Each structure stands twice: as C-alpha cells, then as structure tokens.
N, C-alpha and C positions, 0 to 999 in steps of 0.2 A: 365304813358303810355298815349299817345295822342289818345283819343278815336275817334276823327274825322278822323285822319290818318288811324287808323285801320279799320274804317267803309269804308273809300274810297278803301283801299286795298281789303277788302272783296267784295265790289261792282265790282271792276275790275276782281277779280277772278271768280265771278259769270258770268259776261259777257263772259269771255274766255271759261268757261265751257259750256255755252249755244251755243256759236259759234261752239264748237267742236261737240256737239251732234246734231245740226240742220244745217248741211252742205248741205243736199239734200232736195228737196221738199217733197219727200215721208216720211221724218222723222217728218213732221208737224203733221201727224196723231197720233204720239206717244206723243204729248205734254202733254196730260192728265196723261198718264202713268208716264212720267218723273216728272210731278208736284207731283203726289201721292208719288213717291219714295222719292223725296226730303223732302216732308212733314213728311214722316215716319222717315227719318234719323234725321230731325230736332227735332222731338218729342223725339227720343231716346237720342240724345245728351243733350237735356234739362233735361230729367229724370236723366241722369248720373250726371249732374252738380248739380241738386237739392239734390241728395243723398249725393254727396261729401260735399256739403255745410252743410247739416244736421249733418253728421259725425263730421265735423270740429267744429261745434257749440257745439255738445255734449261733445267733448273732452275738449273744453275750459271751459264748465260748470263744468266738473269733476275736472279739474285742479284748478279752483277758489275755489271749495269746500275744496280740500286738503290744499291749501294755508291758508285758513281760520282756519282749524284745527291746522296746524303747528304754526300759529301765537298765537293761544290760548295756545298751549303747551309751547311755548317760554315764554309767559307771566307768566305761572305757575312756570316754572323753575326759572325765575328771582325772583319771590316772595320767593321761597325756599332759593335761595342763599342769599337774603337779610336777611332772618331770621337767617341763619347759621352765617352770618357775624356779626350780632348783638350778637349772643350767644358767638362767639369766642372772643369778646372784653374782656370777663371776664376770659379767660383761663390763660394769663400770671400771673395775680394776684393769681389765684388758684394754678398754678405750683409753684410759690414762697411759697405759704402757705403750700404746700404738700412736700416741699424739704426734710424736716426731715423724713417724712414718706417714701420717696423714698430711702433715705440712709438706713433707717432701713430695708426696703424691700431687698435691695442689700445685706446687711449684713446677712439677713435671708437666702437668697439663697446660699451665700457663706458658711455660717455655716451648712446649710442643706447638701451641697455637701461635706463639710469636714466631717460631721457626717456620711454621707453615705460611705465615704472612710476612716473612722477613723482607721480601722484595718490595711489597707495598709500603711497609713501615719505613724502610730506608729510602725509598724513591717516591715519597709523597709529592715532593715539589715537582719532580720530573713527570709523574703521572698527571698531576694537575695541569702542567703546561701542555702535555700531550693532549689531554682532553679538551683544553681551551683551543688548541690548534685545530683539532677535529671540528669543533663547533664553528670556528671561523671559516673552515673549508666546507661547511655544510655536510660533514660526515657524521651525522648525528648518531647513528648506530654505534660507530666506533667510540664516539665520545661517551655514549651511555654505558658502553662496556667498561671503559676506564673508570667511570664513576661507580659502577657496580662493584668493581674489584676493590676500589678504595673503601667503599662503604662496607663491604663484607669483612675486610680486614679490621676496620674500626669496630664494627658491631660484634665480631667474634671476641676481640679483646675486652670490649665493654661487658660482654656476657660473662667472661671469665672473672672479671672484677665483681660482677653482680653475684656470682656464686660463692664468693669468699664469705665466711662467717663474720669476719671482721672487715667491714668496708671502710676504706679510707677515701674521703671526698677529694683529697689532694691528688690521689692517683687518677681518679676519673677526670678531674679538671686538667691534669697534665696530658692525659690521653686525648681529650677533646681538643685541647689547644694544638696538639701535634697534627690533628686531622682537620683543623678549622677551615682550611682552604677548600675542603669538600663543598662547603656552603656556597663558595664562589662559583664552583662548577655547576652546582644545582641551579643557582639563580641565572647563570648564563644560558644553561640548557633550557630552562623554563621560558626565558625571554625569547629564545630562538623558536621554541615551539609555539609560543603565542603569536609571534610574527608570521610564522608559516600558516597557522590555522586562521589568522585574520584575513588571509588572502585565499581562502579555500576555493571559492568559486572561480577565481582566475587560475589558481594552481592546478585544479583538476583538468583544466583545458590543455595546459602546456606541460606541466610537470606533476602528473598524478603520483609519481613515486615519492615525492617529498611529503605529500599528505599521508601516504601509506606508512612511510618511515616514522613520521610523528605519531601516528596512531599506534604503531607497534610499540614504540617507547612508552606511550601512555598506558597501553594495555599491560605491559610488563610491570610498570609502577603500580597499577591497580591490583594486579595479582599479588605483588609483594606486600602492598598495604593490607590485603586480606590475610596473608600469612602472618604478618606482624601482629595484627589484632587477635588472631586465633592463638598465637604463641603467648601473647600477654595474658590471656585467660589461663594458660597452663603453667607458665613459669614466672609470671609477673614481671616480665622484662620487655621494654619497648625501646627500640633504637631512637636516637634523637631525630627530630624532623619528620616523624611518621605519625599518622598517615599523611601523605602529600596531597592526595585527592586531585590528581591531575586530570582525571576525566571531568570532574565538576569544573575545573579551570578551563578545559577545552570547550565545554558547553557555554560557559560565560563568554569566552572569546567569540564563539560563533554567534551568540546572541548580540554582543556588542557590534559585530560586523553587520548583522541584520538591522540594528538600530541606525547605524551609520548609513546603511544603504537607503533606508526609508527617509531619514532626514536629508540625505543627499538629493532626493527627488523634491527639493525645496520648491514650493510654489511661488509664483510671482505675486506681487502685492495687488490688492484690489484697485489701488489708485493707478497702477501701471497698466493693468490689463483687465477689462471687464469680464473676460472669460477665464480669469485666473483659476477658478475652481475646476471648471471642466478640463482645462489644459493640465492642471496638476494631477487630477484623478486619472487622466489618461496616461500620463507619465508613470504614475504609480502602477497602474494595471500592466503596462508593457514591461516595466522593470521586474515586478513580482513574477509575471508569467515567464519571462526569460530566465530568472534565477531558479525558479522551481523546475523548469525544464532541465537545467544543468544539474541540479541536485538529483533529479530522478534518473537521468541518463548516465551521469559521470560520478556523482558522489556515492551513490548506492553501491557500486562495485568496490569502491575504495574503503568504505567504512565497515567495521564488523556488523554482522546482522543484528546483534542485540542492541545496537545503537538506535535502530529504527530511524535512520537519519532523515529519510524523506518526511515521515510523519512529524519528526522533531522540528525540522525546518518549517513545515507548514504551521505548526503550533507557534513557533517563534515569530514568523511573519504575521500570523493572525493576531497575536497578542500585541505586538508593536503597532501594527496597522490600526487595531482597535483604539489604542491610546492616541494615535495620530488623528484619527477620524473624530474622536471625542474632543480633541483640542480645536479642530476646525469647526465642529458643530457649536462651539460656544460663542461664535461671532459671525453667524450667517445673516444674510439679508435677502429679502425678496425671493427670486426664483433660485437662489443658491440652495435653499432648502430642498427643492425638487431635484437639483443635480446631485446633491449628496445622498438623499434618500433613494433615488433611483439607482445610484451606483452601489449603495450598501445592500439594497433589497434584491436587485436584479443582476447588475453587472458582476459584482464580486462572487456570489455563489453560482452564477450562471455559466453559460458556455463560452463567454468571453474571457473568463479567468479560471476559476476553480474547476468548473465542469468542462474545460477545454479538453478536446480529445487527447492532447499530449499529457494532461495531468489526471483528469477524471477523478476529482476529489469530491466526495460528498461532505462538504465543509460542515453542514449542520449536524451530521451524524458523528463527525470526527471531533469537533471542538465546540460546535454551537454557532449562533449568529454573531456577526461582527459587532453589533450593538445589541444590548439586551432589549427585549420587547417593550418594557416600560419607557426606555430612552427613545426608542423609535416612535412610540405613540406621543411622547412629549414633543419631539421635533415636528411630527405631523400636526399636532395641535398648535404649536407655535406658528407654523407656516399658515395654517388655515386661519388662525387668529389675526395674523398680519394681513392676509387677503380680505378677511372680513372687515378689518379696519379700513383698508383701501376702498372696498366696495361701499362702505358707509359714506366715506368722504366723497367719493366720485359720484355716487347716485344722489347724494344730497346736493352736490354742485349741479348735477343735471336738472334736478327739480327746481332749483333756484333760477337757473338759466331759462328754463321754460317759463317760469312765472314772470321773469323780467321781460321776455319776448312778448308775452301776452299784453302787458301794460305799455308796450312801446308802439310806435307807429309803423314798425316794420311789417311788411306784408309776408305772411307765412307761406311756406312752400306746401302746396296741397298734394303734390305727387308722391312724396315720401317723407318719412319722419326719421331722421338719422338717429335720435336717441334710442329708439327701440332696437334698431339694428346694432348699434354700437354696444348697447347693454349686453345683448346676447352674444356678440362677437367676443366681448371680454370674458363672459362666462364660458363660452366654448373653448377659448384659449386656455383658461384655467383648467377645465376638465380634460382637455387633450394633454396638458402637461402632467396632471396628476395620474393619468392612465399609464404614464411611464413608470410610476411607482407600483401601485397595485389597486385593485378594484375597490377595496375598502376605503382608501383615501379619496378615490373619485366619488364614491357615494357620499362621503362626508362633505366633500366640496360641493356636490350637487345640492344637498340639503341646505348647506350654508347659503348658497347662491339663491335658492328658492326663498329662504327666509328674508334675505336682504332685499330681494325683489318685492316681496310682500310689504316690507317696511317702506320701500320706495313708493309702492302703489298707494299706501295709506297716506303718505305725505303728498303725493301727486293728487289724490282725491281731495285733500283739504285745500290745495291750491286751486283746483277746479271749482270747488264750492265758493271759495273767496272770489274768484273771477266772476262767477255767475251773480253773486250778491252785489259785488261792486258794479257790475254792468246794469243790473235791474234797478239800482238806486238812481242811476243817471245813464240812460242808454246812448248818450252822445259822447261819453268819455272814451269808451273802447271801440275804436273804429272797426276792427276786424274780429269782433267777438264771434260771429258765426264761423268764420274761417278757423279760428283757434279751436272752437269746440268740435268742428268737423275733424280737424287734425287730431284732437284728443280721442275722439271715437275710433278713428282709424288706427291710431297708435295703440289703443287698448286692445283692439281686435288683433293687431299684429303681434302684440306681446302674448296674447292667449294662444295664437297659432304657434309661435316660436316656443312657448313653454311646452306645448304638447309634443313638438318635435324633439325638444330637449329630453323630455320624459321617455319618449319612445327610443331614443338613442342611448341614453345613459342609465335609465332606471333598471335595476336588476329584475329579472323575471320572477314572478310570484313573491315579491318582497312587499309586505304591507307596512313595514316600519316607516314612520315619518310620512306616510301617505297623506295624513291630515294636513301637513304643511303645504303639500302640493295643492290639495283641494282648497285650502285657505287662499293661496295665491290666485287660483282661478276665480274664486268668489270675489276677491278684491278687485281684479281688473274687469270682471264682468259687471260689477257694481259701477265702476268708473264708466264703462261703455254705456250701460243702461241710463245712468243719471245724466251723462253728457248728452246722449241722444234726447233725453227728456227735456234738457235745457233748450235744445234747438227748437223743439215743438212748443215749449212754453213761450219762447220769444215770438214765434209766428202766431200762435193763438192769442197772445196778448194784443197783437195788432188787430185781431179779428173780434175782440171782445164786444166792441160797440155794434158791430154788424150782427153778431149773434143775438144781441139784445133787441134788435129790430125785427127778428123773426117772430112769426105768429102774433103780429100786430095788424091793425087796420092798414097801415102803410104796406105791410108785407103782402096783403091780399091783392093790392093793386099794382105791385111792382116786383121786379126780380133783381133790383139793384143790390140788395144785401147779399143774395146768393152769388150773384155775378162777382161782386167784390171779393167774397170769400174764395171763390175759385181762382180768380186772377192773382190774389195775394199768395195763396198756397202754391200756385204754379210758379210764381216769381221766386219764392223761397226755395222751391225744389230745383231751380236752376243752380243754386249754390249747393244743394244737397247732393247733386250728381257727382261731386268730388268725393263722396263717401264710397268706400269699397262696396262691391255688390251685396255682400251679406249684411253690411251695415245699412245700406240703402234700403234693402228689403225690410229690415227691422224698423227703420224710420217710417217707411210707407205703411206698414201694418199698424204701427203705433199711431200715426197721423189719422188713418181711417177710424181707428178706435176712438181717438179724441174728438174727431169730427162728429162721429155718431153720438158720443156722449153729449157734446155741446148742443147738437141739433135736437136730441130727445129731451134734454133739459129745457130747451126753449119750447118744445112741444108741450111739455107738462108744466109750464110756468104759470098757467092761468092768465095769460095776457089776452087771449082771444076767446070769446064766447059767442057762438052763432047758432041759429036754428038748425034743426036736423036737415032742413032742405038744402043748406049750404054744405053739408058734410061731404057730399060727393065731389063738389068743387074743391074743397080743402084737401080731400084725399088725392085727387088728381094732381093738385099743385105739389103736394108732399112727394108723390111718386115721381113727378117730373124732376124735382130737385134732387131726389135720391139718385135718379138716373144721371142727372148732371154731375153729381159727385163721382159716380162710378166711372163716367166717361173721362172725368178729369184724371183719375188715377190710372185709367187705361192709357191715357196720353202720356202721363209722367212715367209709368212703368208698364210698357206694352207687353213685356214678357212675364209679368207677374200674374198668377192665377187669381181670379176674383170670386171663385166658387164659394169660399167661406168668408167673404168680406162682411164685416160687422155692419156695413151700410144697409144690408138687407133687413136689419131690424127696423129701419125707418119705415120701409114699405109694409112690413108685417104689422106694425102698430097702426099704420094708417088704415089698414083693412078693418080694424075694430070699429073705427069711427062710423062706418056705413052699415054695420051689421044690424039685422032686425032684432029688436029686443026679445022677441020670442025665442030666438036661437042663440041669444047672447050667452046663456049658460053653457051650451055645447061648445061655443067658440072659446069661452074662457077655460073650459075643461081641457081642451087641446092646447091652448096657449100656456097655461100653468104647468101642464105636463112636460112641455118642451123647455120652458123657461121657469124653473122653480124659484129663481131669485127675484122674479117680478113680484113686487109687493102690492098689497091692497091699496095703499096710498097712491102708488104710481098709476094704477088702473083708474082710480077715481079721478086723479088729475087729468088723465087722458080724456075722460068723458066730460070734463068741464067744458071742452070745446063744444060739445052738444048740450045745449042748455035745456033740452027737453027731457033729460034723464036726471032723476034725483040721486044724490050721492048715497043716501041710505039704501036705495034700491040696488045700486051698483055694488055696494059693500055686501049686501045680502047674497047677491049672485056670486060674488067672489068667494064668499065663505062656503056657499053650497058647492061651488066647483072644487074648492080645496078639500072638502070632506069626501067627495066622490071620486076624485082623480086617483089614478093608479101611477105607481112609479114607472117611468119610461126606461126602456133598456138603454137608449142612447139619449144624451142631453146635448144640446147645441153648445159648442165650446165658447160661443159669445155670450152665454148666459151670465157670466161674471160681470158684464158691463153694467147690469142693473144694480149691482152692489155698489158701484161707484157713483150712481146718480142719487144725490142726497140734496134735500131742500131745507133751508133754514126758516122759511116762512110757514105759517100755519095753513092747513088745507082750507079751512072755512073760518 
C-alpha cells in the first residue's frame, strides 16, 4: 500500500470535512468543540487498533507455542518408528526359525477341534439314523438338534481347513464326503416342515404345537443364516448349503396352500348350473371368511410377531383371489358381469367379508382394490355395451312388430299398450341390478337406456309417418288406422310419464351431465304424440273438406246442412277418440277446436259470398249461431273441459266487425289489432268482402291508421297465433 497516497487522501478528506462544517461565520465559535470531538474520536480509534494488534500478537504467540509442541511430538514419533524398524529386521529370520512351531500349532488346533467333535465324527451314521428316526416320529426339535450337532462338527473342521495357508482340495472333498448324509437329514426335515406348514389352518385347530415347533426350527435356521452371512464378511468362510432361507420356503408353502384352497373352491360349469358364478362366489366368500377367522384367532398366537401372519395371509388371499377373479372376468356373459362386479365392489371389501366384525379389515387401505380401477371400468363398459346391444336388438324388434300389426287386420287393444310397459320394465330391471354395484354404473346404465329409447323413438316416428302416408294414399287399405294412431298417442304419453318417473327415481340430485339426452328423449316422444294426434285430426278434417267449401256460399245462407254434417262427423270421430287417455283427449279437443276455427275463418275470408250491408246482421247472426253450435258440440264431447279460452270465440269476434258502423270502424279496428296483433291487413280486407258496400282501399286505410295509433297491450290473447296459420294462395282482388 502507498502510504504517501493514503496520507494525501486522508488530508483531502479532512479538508472536505472542515469545509462542510465551517460554511457560515457563526460556526467558527464551535471550532474548539469540533476539535475536541475529533480528538476523542481519534483516541477511540487508536485504542481499538491497539487492542486488535495486541489480540493478534497474542494469537501468534500461542500458535508458535503449539507448533513447537507438535514439532517435539513428531521428533519423538520418528525415534519410535526408527526403533521399531530396527527391531523388525530380525522378524523374517525369527519367522523362519519358528516355522516348525507354527505347523505344530496348526496341527494342535486341528486335533483339538477334531477331539472336540470326535463323537460326531465317529458317529455320523448313528447321528443321521437317530435324526431320521426323530423325523419319522415327528420329534422335529430333537431331529434338528442332531442335525445342528453334525453341522457344527463339519463346519468347525471345514473352518480349520479354511484357515490353513496351504489349502488342499482333497482334504475338503474328503471331509464333505464323510458328512454327506447331513444333506439327507436336511432334505427330510425340510420335507417334514413343508408338510406340516401346508396344513397350517387345520393343524392350529388340533395340534398347534406342531406349527410352533416348525416355526421354532425355521427361526433358528434364519438366525444361523444371518450369523453365517455376517461371518462370511469377516473371515470369508461360508459353510455349505447356507443360507437355507427356510422362512422364504415357509411363506411359499403357505402361499401354495392358499392357492390350493382357492382353486379347491372350484366353480360349476355354466352348462351345468346357470347360477354357477353366484354359487361359486358365495363358496369363495365363506371359505375365505372361515380361513381368515382361523388365522386371526389361532395362527396369530403361534407365529412370531414379526411374521405379521394375519396381514400376510390377507395379502396372499387377496393376490390369489385377484388372479382368480381376473380369470373369471375373461369369459363373462349377460348378468354374470353384475354378479362379479357387485361381489368385487361391495361384498368383498364390505361387511360380508373383509369388514366382517370378526375380521374388520380395511382392504383398500391394506392392499388396495381386488381389481384395478381401469379393469373395473372395462368390465362395466363391457356389460353396458352388451346391454346396449341387447336393447338395440329388442327395441328394433318391438318397432318392427308394431309396424307389422299396423298393416295387419288385427284389431288393436285400446286399453293398454304392452310395449311401453315392457320397455320400462326391462330398463327398471337393468337399473335395479346395476344398483347392486354402485351409483356410477347405475347412472351410466340410465344414460344408455335413455339414448336407446330415443333411438327407438326416432325409428318409431318413421314407422308412424310411413303408416300415415300409406293410409292417406288409399284410406281403404288400413282398416284400423284410427285405432293404431290412438294407441300410438297413448303409448307416447305413457313413455313420457314413465321416463319422468325413471328420472325422478334414478337421476342423481343436482346432476346436469347428460341432461340433454333426457331432454332429447322427451322431445322425441312429445313429437310422436303431437304428430300422431295431428294425423287423427287430419283424417277427420279431410272428410269435412267438402263441407267447409260449402260454407259462406248462397247454399249456406239457406241451409244448415254443412254445419250439421261437420258437427255429426266430428262427434262420430270423437267416439273413437274417447279411447285416448284424459290428457291426450284434452290435447286433441283443443287442437280440433283450433283446426275447426281455422277452417271456418278461412271459409269466412274466402270471398265466396258478397252481400249488401243490409244482410250483414243476418250473416252475423248465422255465424254466431254456428259458433254456438260448435261450442255446444265440444261441451257435449268433453263436458268437464273449460271453454273459457276456446279459439271458437274468434268466430263471434270477427262476425261483430261485419255489422259495425263505418264511422266507428277505426276505433273497433284499434281495439281488435291491439288484442290480435297477428291479424293482417289482407285478412281484414277479405272479411269486409262480405259487405260489398265498403271499398277495399278504404278498409286498408283504416287498418293502417289503426296500426299507427294503436298501443301495445299488456296482455295478448293466446289464440292470436291462429291468424298466422290462415294463409291464402289466391289474390285478394
């Protein structure tokens, strides 16, 4: 660091500081105070520097002292190593001199080991026979003790051979050959343990001590396996045949027993018993419940705690049962899907099996579902797909049967229509069955049923249209056309009612998904109902066409035959229409009044009659009488139906215009157009054609004036739309 430069920088900083504090004359009085403050600050800084320097020097002094001590220690260690090195120079000569002693020492240890195990070495055959006798007599602990003694003797001798610097393979082979019958005892004991463990569930009921004995032997073997593996890491020696892993063997035996148990609950064949699946699943449920009860109450006390035998058994049953169910699921038919899904989803994890009070197992938390969710969904989709296919075939067959009946000479039954009831019985059965699985499947089945019903309805509508067109081409071909159409109207209404009941019973609350499918179904059958009802009236009014053409002619002025015929004909047709259900009958009544009004007003505006204004009163009276006649006709046909809003009142309303004074015509038109905004200028002009004393241009002008001055009415007559349906093809003038 450049001290001169630093001093210069400090000098410049001091000048700058003085300039800052002495900018005004009055600040000169405080010079002493500033000088005193700077002196104190300088003294403080010097004290801090002095303290820091002293601490630093003290640390250096301590470090130097420690380094001195370390240096002395290093010198001492070096002297010790030199002494050891001098002493080690004589070791090779000493090792060679003691070679004979080392060999004698090794022989001594070998002979000591042989002497220690002399009884086992000399009595191998006897010990093996003794162990085999214990195994035959089910004295497994004694047999295992004999086996352990033989193995310990062999392993000790092998270890002594292993420690020799010069290993001779022939010695090891000779020793192993001498003890080779140990393997026979091991195999016999393992076979006996396998046999005992394979009957665990029966043994714990009658001879639990046999299971405890087997488990004690297995635990001893497991402990020795762990000791051997640890010893191998330390001395690189492992006895032959180790590790035996008899615990894993025991688990495999228990698992094989579980597999045998599940396979033993073998189900009957489908050809032998239609209820084969239900019966088989029930047998499985009973067997598994009984086995797990035994495990929980009797096996748990016999097995060591770390085996977690109850959870282990549950996992083994769960795994093998899952495989069994998967095999069954690959070849299901019809309602077998429901039986299997209901068992898997509800019975197995529910209170009938795993949640049974004797078990109380939360199987989903312990191991998960019996079948994975994607497999369950696949089975559900397969089942619904099969049902959808069946629905298509059956509903198509119903539609064809209905069509064939329509074109036959068979008299239809008007009191009921089995297809609608049978359709919904079939759907109800499907939904009741799916409820045994879970609500999601039920909703899917409901949506599928609704869609298939809609497809059926569209096909049904096409057949109804074909029936109508065929009939109207030649009305003598289909004898019972009216009866068939009445049955169709009633059937459509019945399906609409049943669909609403179905929705109310099975549709989830506050669920808007797929609601459009339900609305589409209602629209389809409402369209069938409306169109079929229209065909009824189309047929009846087709017979009245000539009589409507006679209205408002000179003949009509002198006679009531046309109106009488219309009333008699309608009355006759409505004798058949009484077979309609009440709501359908009311709909047909309302529609027939509307059609009668339209036809009558069309005749009134058809320009067939032109009379002086003096005849207007008589024409009005006749029109009102005929309107009254029509109203009485419908009162007779439907006495309980209200006529307050009958469209027939439009006839009397229009007749009142015929006799109005031309001076107040504008006011009447103002009121009329306010109530019936759909009434057109052409229709009013045609009405006044009956009065030949009024010019069309004058009527047009008054209509335009009325339209310009009229105000929108708060309420509009609901029959106003009738005027939109009155259209003429001929020119007004």
